[in-house]
C-alpha positions as CSV (number, residue, x, y, z in Angstrom):
1,M,37.2,205.0,90.4
2,N,40.5,206.6,89.5
3,T,42.4,203.3,89.5
4,V,40.0,201.7,86.9
5,E,40.3,204.7,84.6
6,G,44.1,204.8,85.1
7,A,44.4,201.1,84.3
8,M,42.4,201.6,81.1
9,V,44.5,204.5,80.0
10,L,47.7,202.6,80.8
11,S,46.5,199.6,78.8
12,A,45.5,201.8,75.8
13,L,49.0,203.5,75.9
14,T,50.7,200.2,76.0
15,V,48.8,198.8,73.0
16,T,49.3,202.0,71.1
17,T,53.1,202.0,71.8
18,G,53.3,198.3,70.8
19,L,51.5,199.0,67.5
20,L,53.8,202.0,66.7
21,V,56.9,200.0,67.4
22,S,55.6,197.1,65.2
23,G,54.7,199.6,62.4
24,V,58.2,201.1,62.4
25,A,59.8,197.6,62.4
26,T,57.6,196.6,59.4
27,L,58.6,199.7,57.5
28,A,62.3,198.9,58.2
29,T,61.7,195.4,56.9
30,A,60.1,196.8,53.8
31,A,63.1,199.0,53.1
32,S,65.3,196.0,53.5
33,A,63.2,194.0,51.1
34,R,63.5,196.7,48.5
35,T,67.3,196.7,48.9
36,L,67.6,193.0,48.7
37,A,65.3,192.8,45.6
38,R,67.4,195.5,43.8
39,D,70.7,193.9,44.7
40,G,69.4,190.4,43.8
41,A,68.2,191.6,40.4
42,R,71.6,193.3,39.8
43,A,73.4,190.0,40.7
44,A,71.1,188.1,38.2
45,A,71.7,190.7,35.5
46,L,75.4,190.2,35.8
47,G,75.0,186.4,35.5
48,G,75.0,185.5,39.2
49,D,72.5,183.5,41.3
50,A,70.1,186.0,42.8
51,S,68.3,183.6,45.1
52,R,71.6,182.4,46.6
53,W,72.9,186.0,46.9
54,V,69.7,187.2,48.8
55,T,69.4,184.2,51.1
56,Q,73.1,184.6,52.1
57,R,72.1,188.0,53.5
58,R,68.7,187.1,54.9
59,A,68.0,183.4,55.4
60,D,64.3,183.9,56.0
61,A,63.8,185.7,52.6
62,R,61.7,184.1,49.8
63,V,63.0,185.0,46.4
64,E,61.4,184.7,42.9
65,V,63.4,185.5,39.8
66,S,62.1,185.6,36.3
67,Q,63.5,186.6,33.0
68,Q,61.8,187.8,29.8
69,E,62.6,189.5,26.6
70,T,62.4,193.3,26.8
71,L,61.5,194.0,23.2
72,K,60.7,191.4,20.6
73,G,63.8,190.7,18.5
74,S,66.0,193.1,20.5
75,G,67.9,190.3,22.4
76,L,67.7,192.4,25.6
77,Q,66.4,190.5,28.6
78,T,64.6,192.0,31.6
79,I,65.1,190.3,35.0
80,S,62.5,190.6,37.7
81,A,63.3,189.8,41.3
82,R,60.7,189.6,44.0
83,V,61.7,189.3,47.6
84,T,59.3,188.6,50.5
85,L,60.3,189.0,54.1
86,P,58.4,188.2,57.3
87,A,57.6,191.4,59.3
88,P,55.9,192.0,62.7
89,L,52.6,193.1,61.3
90,A,52.5,191.3,57.9
91,D,54.9,189.9,55.3
92,V,56.3,192.5,53.1
93,S,57.5,192.1,49.5
94,A,59.4,194.2,47.0
95,N,59.7,193.8,43.2
96,T,62.5,195.1,41.0
97,D,63.0,195.0,37.3
98,I,66.4,195.5,35.6
99,V,67.8,195.0,32.1
100,A,70.3,192.1,31.9
101,E,73.9,193.1,30.9
102,P,74.5,192.2,27.3
103,P,77.3,189.7,26.8
104,V,80.7,191.1,26.0
105,E,82.5,189.8,22.9
106,G,85.2,187.3,23.9
107,E,83.7,186.5,27.3
108,G,81.7,183.6,28.4
109,P,81.8,179.9,27.6
């Protein structure tokens, strides 16, 4: 009887350990998604290509970038970047909003 109970306990410990490791890996991926979303939004705010910037760092990332006016008539634009990454337990995503840099006089096309 001891061998059956021991096998059940060992199986339960193995499953629990696997879930814990997967959970920690998912949390690490979520932190990476937040970092990529923030940096991608900053790149877009400075006039760069956020999607290209993010996918250069993580090829499996899905990126959505949108731009909208912050306040009507203000001329300020808000850039939203959403990054989705595959993780062991579920896909994780992060969203960041940032105000676009206003153009500097004498710069640009």
